[in-house]
MOPAC internal coordinates of N, CA, C and O (Angstrom, degrees):
PM7 1SCF
backbone

  N    0.0000 0     0.00 0     0.00 0    0    0    0
  C    1.4506 1     0.00 0     0.00 0    1    0    0
  C    1.5460 1   108.67 1     0.00 0    2    1    0
  O    1.2310 1   121.83 1   -38.03 1    3    2    1
  N    1.2899 1   114.10 1   141.97 1    3    2    1
  C    1.4474 1   119.79 1  -178.01 1    5    3    2
  C    1.5277 1   110.34 1   -99.10 1    6    5    3
  O    1.2310 1   120.97 1   -59.47 1    7    6    5
  N    1.3402 1   115.76 1   120.53 1    7    6    5
  C    1.4486 1   119.28 1  -179.55 1    9    7    6
  C    1.5457 1   111.29 1   -65.08 1   10    9    7
  O    1.2310 1   120.08 1   139.12 1   11   10    9
  N    1.3324 1   117.46 1   -40.88 1   11   10    9
  C    1.4528 1   121.18 1  -178.46 1   13   11   10
  C    1.5422 1   110.89 1   -64.28 1   14   13   11
  O    1.2310 1   120.14 1   135.61 1   15   14   13
  N    1.2924 1   117.34 1   -44.39 1   15   14   13
  C    1.4715 1   120.81 1  -178.45 1   17   15   14
  C    1.5351 1   109.90 1   -69.27 1   18   17   15
  O    1.2310 1   120.53 1   140.40 1   19   18   17
  N    1.3551 1   116.59 1   -39.60 1   19   18   17
  C    1.4556 1   119.01 1   175.99 1   21   19   18
  C    1.5108 1   111.51 1   -63.65 1   22   21   19
  O    1.2310 1   120.52 1   138.55 1   23   22   21
  N    1.3236 1   116.61 1   -41.45 1   23   22   21
  C    1.4562 1   121.15 1   178.37 1   25   23   22
  C    1.5330 1   110.21 1   -65.39 1   26   25   23
  O    1.2310 1   119.88 1   139.85 1   27   26   25
  N    1.3179 1   117.84 1   -40.15 1   27   26   25
  C    1.4792 1   121.70 1   177.56 1   29   27   26
  C    1.5023 1   109.36 1   -62.67 1   30   29   27
  O    1.2310 1   119.64 1   139.72 1   31   30   29
  N    1.3157 1   118.30 1   -40.28 1   31   30   29
  C    1.4533 1   122.26 1   177.99 1   33   31   30
  C    1.5287 1   110.54 1   -61.40 1   34   33   31
  O    1.2310 1   120.71 1   134.23 1   35   34   33
  N    1.3422 1   116.25 1   -45.77 1   35   34   33
  C    1.4668 1   120.66 1   179.29 1   37   35   34
  C    1.5216 1   111.77 1   -62.53 1   38   37   35
  O    1.2310 1   120.83 1   139.25 1   39   38   37
  N    1.3127 1   116.02 1   -40.75 1   39   38   37
  C    1.4571 1   120.53 1   179.39 1   41   39   38
  C    1.5320 1   110.74 1   -64.06 1   42   41   39
  O    1.2310 1   120.67 1   138.29 1   43   42   41
  N    1.3279 1   116.32 1   -41.71 1   43   42   41
  C    1.4574 1   119.37 1   179.44 1   45   43   42
  C    1.5302 1   111.08 1   -69.23 1   46   45   43
  O    1.2310 1   120.02 1   146.88 1   47   46   45
  N    1.2904 1   117.57 1   -33.12 1   47   46   45
  C    1.4740 1   120.68 1   176.64 1   49   47   46
  C    1.5394 1   108.85 1   -62.46 1   50   49   47
  O    1.2310 1   121.02 1   136.81 1   51   50   49
  N    1.3404 1   115.65 1   -43.19 1   51   50   49
  C    1.4427 1   120.95 1   177.80 1   53   51   50
  C    1.5327 1   110.35 1   -63.35 1   54   53   51
  O    1.2310 1   120.39 1   137.13 1   55   54   53
  N    1.3361 1   116.86 1   -42.87 1   55   54   53
  C    1.4526 1   122.20 1   179.47 1   57   55   54
  C    1.5377 1   109.18 1   -61.58 1   58   57   55
  O    1.2310 1   120.37 1   137.94 1   59   58   57
  N    1.3197 1   116.89 1   -42.06 1   59   58   57
  C    1.4732 1   118.91 1  -179.76 1   61   59   58
  C    1.5378 1   112.52 1   -62.47 1   62   61   59
  O    1.2310 1   120.99 1   147.82 1   63   62   61
  N    1.3381 1   115.72 1   -32.18 1   63   62   61
  C    1.4331 1   119.58 1   178.92 1   65   63   62
  C    1.5405 1   112.45 1   -71.43 1   66   65   63
  O    1.2310 1   120.64 1   151.33 1   67   66   65
  N    1.3375 1   116.39 1   -28.67 1   67   66   65
  C    1.4394 1   122.74 1  -177.76 1   69   67   66
  C    1.5367 1   112.34 1   -89.89 1   70   69   67
  O    1.2310 1   120.53 1   154.16 1   71   70   69
  N    1.3026 1   116.59 1   -25.84 1   71   70   69
  C    1.4673 1   120.21 1  -169.89 1   73   71   70
  C    1.5138 1   111.60 1   -73.43 1   74   73   71
  O    1.2310 1   121.82 1   -39.10 1   75   74   73
  N    1.3163 1   114.12 1   140.90 1   75   74   73
  C    1.4680 1   120.30 1   172.85 1   77   75   74
  C    1.5267 1   109.26 1   -85.16 1   78   77   75
  O    1.2310 1   120.84 1   143.51 1   79   78   77
  N    1.3192 1   116.00 1   -36.49 1   79   78   77
  C    1.4370 1   119.98 1   179.45 1   81   79   78
  C    1.5599 1   108.54 1  -120.37 1   82   81   79
  O    1.2310 1   121.35 1   -22.30 1   83   82   81
  N    1.2830 1   115.02 1   157.70 1   83   82   81
  C    1.4810 1   122.76 1  -179.35 1   85   83   82
  C    1.5034 1   112.75 1    65.00 1   86   85   83
  O    1.2310 1   119.15 1  -160.83 1   87   86   85
  N    1.3142 1   119.24 1    19.17 1   87   86   85
  C    1.4676 1   122.46 1  -178.57 1   89   87   86
  C    1.5262 1   110.98 1   -56.23 1   90   89   87
  O    1.2310 1   120.47 1   132.58 1   91   90   89
  N    1.3182 1   116.71 1   -47.42 1   91   90   89
  C    1.4408 1   120.28 1  -176.54 1   93   91   90
  C    1.5425 1   110.72 1   -68.30 1   94   93   91
  O    1.2310 1   120.33 1   139.89 1   95   94   93
  N    1.3302 1   116.98 1   -40.11 1   95   94   93
  C    1.4723 1   119.71 1   179.37 1   97   95   94
  C    1.5228 1   110.75 1   -63.59 1   98   97   95
  O    1.2310 1   120.08 1   138.45 1   99   98   97
  N    1.3242 1   117.44 1   -41.55 1   99   98   97
  C    1.4612 1   120.49 1   177.57 1  101   99   98
  C    1.5362 1   112.04 1   -63.69 1  102  101   99
  O    1.2310 1   121.39 1   140.00 1  103  102  101
  N    1.3097 1   114.94 1   -40.00 1  103  102  101
  C    1.4690 1   119.12 1   177.97 1  105  103  102
  C    1.5233 1   110.10 1   -64.24 1  106  105  103
  O    1.2310 1   119.71 1   138.83 1  107  106  105
  N    1.3404 1   118.15 1   -41.17 1  107  106  105
  C    1.4608 1   120.98 1   178.27 1  109  107  106
  C    1.5282 1   110.94 1   -64.76 1  110  109  107
  O    1.2310 1   119.76 1   139.05 1  111  110  109
  N    1.3192 1   118.06 1   -40.95 1  111  110  109
  C    1.4625 1   119.69 1   177.48 1  113  111  110
  C    1.5178 1   110.68 1   -65.57 1  114  113  111
  O    1.2310 1   119.94 1   142.52 1  115  114  113
  N    1.3168 1   117.72 1   -37.48 1  115  114  113
  C    1.4606 1   121.99 1   176.86 1  117  115  114
  C    1.5403 1   108.95 1   -59.10 1  118  117  115
  O    1.2310 1   120.56 1   132.11 1  119  118  117
  N    1.3141 1   116.54 1   -47.89 1  119  118  117
  C    1.4829 1   119.88 1   179.45 1  121  119  118
  C    1.5171 1   112.34 1   -61.99 1  122  121  119
  O    1.2310 1   120.90 1   139.79 1  123  122  121
  N    1.3586 1   115.88 1   -40.21 1  123  122  121
  C    1.4743 1   119.36 1   179.79 1  125  123  122
  C    1.5392 1   110.08 1   -61.98 1  126  125  123
  O    1.2310 1   119.97 1   136.76 1  127  126  125
  N    1.3281 1   117.67 1   -43.24 1  127  126  125
  C    1.4410 1   119.75 1   179.60 1  129  127  126
  C    1.5245 1   112.25 1   -69.80 1  130  129  127
  O    1.2310 1   120.95 1   147.30 1  131  130  129
  N    1.3137 1   115.79 1   -32.70 1  131  130  129
  C    1.4774 1   118.12 1   177.65 1  133  131  130
  C    1.5372 1   109.76 1   -65.24 1  134  133  131
  O    1.2310 1   120.27 1   140.78 1  135  134  133
  N    1.3434 1   117.08 1   -39.22 1  135  134  133
  C    1.4523 1   120.68 1   176.78 1  137  135  134
  C    1.5283 1   112.04 1   -62.60 1  138  137  135
  O    1.2310 1   121.31 1   138.37 1  139  138  137
  N    1.3347 1   115.09 1   -41.63 1  139  138  137
  C    1.4744 1   119.41 1   177.35 1  141  139  138
  C    1.5035 1   111.39 1   -65.48 1  142  141  139
  O    1.2310 1   120.38 1   138.43 1  143  142  141
  N    1.3194 1   116.87 1   -41.57 1  143  142  141
  C    1.4564 1   121.27 1  -179.64 1  145  143  142
  C    1.5299 1   112.06 1   -64.81 1  146  145  143
  O    1.2310 1   120.77 1   145.26 1  147  146  145
  N    1.3026 1   116.13 1   -34.74 1  147  146  145
  C    1.4810 1   120.44 1  -179.19 1  149  147  146
  C    1.5078 1   112.19 1   -81.63 1  150  149  147
  O    1.2310 1   120.56 1   172.76 1  151  150  149
  N    1.3303 1   116.54 1    -7.24 1  151  150  149
  C    1.4616 1   118.82 1   179.42 1  153  151  150
  C    1.5069 1   112.36 1    84.54 1  154  153  151
  O    1.2310 1   119.97 1  -165.61 1  155  154  153
  N    1.3282 1   117.65 1    14.39 1  155  154  153
  C    1.4653 1   121.85 1  -179.77 1  157  155  154
  C    1.5223 1   112.03 1   -79.06 1  158  157  155
  O    1.2310 1   119.99 1   165.76 1  159  158  157
  N    1.3098 1   117.63 1   -14.24 1  159  158  157
  C    1.4731 1   122.80 1  -178.90 1  161  159  158
  C    1.5287 1   107.84 1  -139.83 1  162  161  159
  O    1.2310 1   120.51 1   -22.84 1  163  162  161
  N    1.2965 1   116.62 1   157.16 1  163  162  161
  C    1.4441 1   121.57 1  -178.77 1  165  163  162
  C    1.5252 1   110.85 1   -74.64 1  166  165  163
  O    1.2310 1   121.16 1   -47.55 1  167  166  165
  N    1.3038 1   115.38 1   132.45 1  167  166  165
  C    1.4663 1   121.46 1   178.70 1  169  167  166
  C    1.5296 1   109.27 1  -102.00 1  170  169  167
  O    1.2310 1   120.39 1   -56.67 1  171  170  169
  N    1.3016 1   116.87 1   123.33 1  171  170  169
  C    1.4485 1   120.39 1   173.97 1  173  171  170
  C    1.5446 1   108.24 1  -145.98 1  174  173  171
  O    1.2310 1   121.08 1    -9.96 1  175  174  173
  N    1.3335 1   115.53 1   170.04 1  175  174  173
  C    1.4611 1   119.30 1  -175.75 1  177  175  174
  C    1.5000 1   110.76 1   -61.14 1  178  177  175
  O    1.2310 1   119.02 1   141.36 1  179  178  177
  N    1.3256 1   119.48 1   -38.64 1  179  178  177
  C    1.4400 1   122.08 1  -178.75 1  181  179  178
  C    1.5029 1   111.68 1   -63.39 1  182  181  179
  O    1.2310 1   120.50 1   134.36 1  183  182  181
  N    1.2987 1   116.65 1   -45.64 1  183  182  181
  C    1.4721 1   120.53 1   179.98 1  185  183  182
  C    1.5210 1   110.67 1   -62.57 1  186  185  183
  O    1.2310 1   120.59 1   136.57 1  187  186  185
  N    1.3226 1   116.48 1   -43.43 1  187  186  185
  C    1.4587 1   119.71 1  -179.86 1  189  187  186
  C    1.5479 1   111.75 1   -69.36 1  190  189  187
  O    1.2310 1   120.62 1   146.12 1  191  190  189
  N    1.3094 1   116.41 1   -33.88 1  191  190  189
  C    1.4715 1   120.15 1   176.20 1  193  191  190
  C    1.5450 1   109.64 1   -63.33 1  194  193  191
  O    1.2310 1   120.38 1   138.41 1  195  194  193
  N    1.3180 1   116.88 1   -41.59 1  195  194  193
  C    1.4607 1   119.46 1   178.90 1  197  195  194
  C    1.5178 1   110.40 1   -65.36 1  198  197  195
  O    1.2310 1   119.86 1   138.92 1  199  198  197
  N    1.3164 1   117.88 1   -41.08 1  199  198  197
  C    1.4582 1   120.88 1   178.59 1  201  199  198
  C    1.5317 1   109.66 1   -63.12 1  202  201  199
  O    1.2310 1   120.81 1   135.65 1  203  202  201
  N    1.3210 1   116.06 1   -44.35 1  203  202  201
  C    1.4895 1   120.83 1   179.01 1  205  203  202
  C    1.5093 1   110.25 1   -61.24 1  206  205  203
  O    1.2310 1   119.77 1   136.31 1  207  206  205
  N    1.3087 1   118.05 1   -43.69 1  207  206  205
  C    1.4876 1   119.98 1   179.29 1  209  207  206
  C    1.5417 1   111.73 1   -64.19 1  210  209  207
  O    1.2310 1   119.99 1   140.19 1  211  210  209
  N    1.2817 1   117.62 1   -39.81 1  211  210  209
  C    1.4773 1   121.31 1   177.11 1  213  211  210
  C    1.5136 1   109.62 1   -60.94 1  214  213  211
  O    1.2310 1   120.68 1   136.00 1  215  214  213
  N    1.3301 1   116.30 1   -44.00 1  215  214  213
  C    1.4629 1   120.05 1  -179.27 1  217  215  214
  C    1.5174 1   111.09 1   -68.18 1  218  217  215
  O    1.2310 1   119.93 1   142.51 1  219  218  217
  N    1.3184 1   117.75 1   -37.49 1  219  218  217
  C    1.4396 1   120.94 1   175.90 1  221  219  218
  C    1.5319 1   112.03 1   -59.04 1  222  221  219
  O    1.2310 1   120.16 1   136.14 1  223  222  221
  N    1.3167 1   117.30 1   -43.86 1  223  222  221
  C    1.4717 1   122.23 1   177.38 1  225  223  222
  C    1.5538 1   110.25 1   -60.53 1  226  225  223
  O    1.2310 1   121.19 1   133.73 1  227  226  225
  N    1.2840 1   115.33 1   -46.27 1  227  226  225
  C    1.4530 1   119.65 1  -179.16 1  229  227  226
  C    1.5343 1   110.41 1   -64.62 1  230  229  227
  O    1.2310 1   120.97 1   132.81 1  231  230  229
  N    1.3128 1   115.76 1   -47.19 1  231  230  229
  C    1.4587 1   120.92 1  -178.38 1  233  231  230
  C    1.5144 1   112.79 1   -54.68 1  234  233  231
  O    1.2310 1   120.32 1   141.83 1  235  234  233
  N    1.3559 1   117.00 1   -38.17 1  235  234  233
  C    1.4339 1   120.37 1   179.37 1  237  235  234
  C    1.5112 1   115.05 1   -63.23 1  238  237  235
  O    1.2310 1   120.35 1   159.34 1  239  238  237
  N    1.3159 1   116.93 1   -20.66 1  239  238  237
  C    1.4598 1   121.34 1   178.78 1  241  239  238
  C    1.5179 1   113.43 1   -93.30 1  242  241  239
  O    1.2310 1   120.29 1   171.33 1  243  242  241
  N    1.3016 1   117.05 1    -8.67 1  243  242  241
  C    1.4630 1   120.98 1  -179.18 1  245  243  242
  C    1.5222 1   112.02 1   -99.38 1  246  245  243
  O    1.2310 1   121.09 1   -31.54 1  247  246  245
  N    1.3193 1   115.52 1   148.46 1  247  246  245
  C    1.4886 1   117.17 1  -176.62 1  249  247  246
  C    1.5176 1   110.83 1  -134.28 1  250  249  247
  O    1.2310 1   118.86 1  -161.82 1  251  250  249
  N    1.2569 1   119.78 1    18.18 1  251  250  249
  C    1.4445 1   121.02 1  -176.40 1  253  251  250
  C    1.5375 1   109.93 1  -128.03 1  254  253  251
  O    1.2310 1   120.84 1    19.81 1  255  254  253
  N    1.2721 1   116.00 1  -160.19 1  255  254  253
  C    1.4634 1   120.79 1  -179.34 1  257  255  254
  C    1.5522 1   112.15 1   -58.94 1  258  257  255
  O    1.2310 1   121.20 1   149.90 1  259  258  257
  N    1.3185 1   115.31 1   -30.10 1  259  258  257
  C    1.4783 1   118.03 1   179.17 1  261  259  258
  C    1.4997 1   111.04 1   -63.25 1  262  261  259
  O    1.2310 1   119.14 1   147.91 1  263  262  261
  N    1.3478 1   119.25 1   -32.09 1  263  262  261
  C    1.4711 1   121.93 1   176.51 1  265  263  262
  C    1.5126 1   110.01 1   -64.30 1  266  265  263
  O    1.2310 1   120.44 1   137.91 1  267  266  265
  N    1.3430 1   116.76 1   -42.09 1  267  266  265
  C    1.4719 1   119.80 1   177.85 1  269  267  266
  C    1.5167 1   111.92 1   -62.62 1  270  269  267
  O    1.2310 1   120.48 1   141.61 1  271  270  269
  N    1.3096 1   116.69 1   -38.39 1  271  270  269
  C    1.4820 1   120.70 1   179.82 1  273  271  270
  C    1.5298 1   110.44 1   -67.90 1  274  273  271
  O    1.2310 1   120.59 1   141.78 1  275  274  273
  N    1.3266 1   116.47 1   -38.22 1  275  274  273
  C    1.4728 1   119.80 1   177.25 1  277  275  274
  C    1.5201 1   109.18 1   -63.69 1  278  277  275
  O    1.2310 1   119.81 1   137.83 1  279  278  277
  N    1.3270 1   117.98 1   -42.17 1  279  278  277
  C    1.4324 1   121.70 1   175.43 1  281  279  278
  C    1.5471 1   112.31 1   -58.20 1  282  281  279
  O    1.2310 1   121.60 1   136.99 1  283  282  281
  N    1.3026 1   114.54 1   -43.01 1  283  282  281
  C    1.4693 1   121.31 1   179.19 1  285  283  282
  C    1.5326 1   110.06 1   -62.03 1  286  285  283
  O    1.2310 1   120.90 1   137.33 1  287  286  285
  N    1.3342 1   115.88 1   -42.67 1  287  286  285
  C    1.4858 1   119.49 1   178.58 1  289  287  286
  C    1.4952 1   110.31 1   -63.66 1  290  289  287
  O    1.2310 1   119.37 1   140.62 1  291  290  289
  N    1.3501 1   118.81 1   -39.38 1  291  290  289
  C    1.4632 1   120.28 1   178.01 1  293  291  290
  C    1.5097 1   110.44 1   -62.96 1  294  293  291
  O    1.2310 1   119.88 1   139.32 1  295  294  293
  N    1.3180 1   117.83 1   -40.68 1  295  294  293
  C    1.4745 1   121.91 1   177.47 1  297  295  294
  C    1.5390 1   111.39 1   -61.04 1  298  297  295
  O    1.2310 1   120.53 1   139.67 1  299  298  297
  N    1.3004 1   116.60 1   -40.33 1  299  298  297
  C    1.4616 1   120.44 1   178.66 1  301  299  298
  C    1.5159 1   111.39 1   -65.75 1  302  301  299
  O    1.2310 1   120.57 1   141.64 1  303  302  301
  N    1.3205 1   116.52 1   -38.36 1  303  302  301
  C    1.4791 1   119.66 1   176.33 1  305  303  302
  C    1.5060 1   109.97 1   -64.91 1  306  305  303
  O    1.2310 1   120.60 1   138.61 1  307  306  305
  N    1.3188 1   116.46 1   -41.39 1  307  306  305
  C    1.4908 1   120.83 1   179.62 1  309  307  306
  C    1.5148 1   110.38 1   -62.87 1  310  309  307
  O    1.2310 1   119.57 1   140.78 1  311  310  309
  N    1.3187 1   118.43 1   -39.22 1  311  310  309
  C    1.4435 1   122.90 1   179.19 1  313  311  310
  C    1.5543 1   109.86 1   -64.25 1  314  313  311
  O    1.2310 1   121.40 1   137.07 1  315  314  313
  N    1.3350 1   114.92 1   -42.93 1  315  314  313
  C    1.4669 1   118.53 1   178.00 1  317  315  314
  C    1.5320 1   110.44 1   -62.27 1  318  317  315
  O    1.2310 1   120.09 1   138.19 1  319  318  317
  N    1.3224 1   117.44 1   -41.81 1  319  318  317
  C    1.4685 1   121.80 1  -176.71 1  321  319  318
  C    1.5217 1   112.31 1   -65.04 1  322  321  319
  O    1.2310 1   119.53 1   156.47 1  323  322  321
  N    1.3506 1   118.49 1   -23.53 1  323  322  321
  C    1.4499 1   121.47 1  -179.31 1  325  323  322
  C    1.5258 1   111.08 1   -60.83 1  326  325  323
  O    1.2310 1   119.85 1   146.22 1  327  326  325
  N    1.3319 1   117.89 1   -33.78 1  327  326  325
  C    1.4536 1   122.11 1  -178.37 1  329  327  326
  C    1.5137 1   114.34 1  -100.91 1  330  329  327
  O    1.2310 1   121.06 1  -177.37 1  331  330  329
  N    1.3322 1   115.58 1     2.63 1  331  330  329
  C    1.4678 1   118.99 1  -179.49 1  333  331  330
  C    1.5243 1   110.67 1   -81.72 1  334  333  331
  O    1.2310 1   120.47 1   -49.10 1  335  334  333
  N    1.3130 1   116.71 1   130.90 1  335  334  333
  C    1.4553 1   121.30 1   179.37 1  337  335  334
  C    1.5370 1   110.65 1   -65.97 1  338  337  335
  O    1.2310 1   121.18 1   -23.96 1  339  338  337
  N    1.2769 1   115.34 1   156.04 1  339  338  337
  C    1.4566 1   119.76 1   177.57 1  341  339  338
  C    1.5123 1   111.04 1   116.95 1  342  341  339
  O    1.2310 1   121.35 1    35.32 1  343  342  341
  N    1.3059 1   115.03 1  -144.68 1  343  342  341
  C    1.4915 1   121.59 1  -174.22 1  345  343  342
  C    1.4853 1   112.46 1   -54.66 1  346  345  343
  O    1.2310 1   120.10 1   180.00 1  347  346  345

């Protein structure tokens, strides 16, 4: 299990509870990261890059504390990717 991905999932779950818009998308991204953290899906740089890009798009539409939480989740994903083998 990945602590960074699990933490990113938790942060996104919190952001989804605070967000006025994109609540469902944040919740879906939280679930996707939880699956990756639990080892239920394959983790690779490409998959994480796609997740990061989706979060970046959502973050640009948010203007409150939820935007800060999405940024925090993206940082956690980046930290995880530093130790991930591959590209």
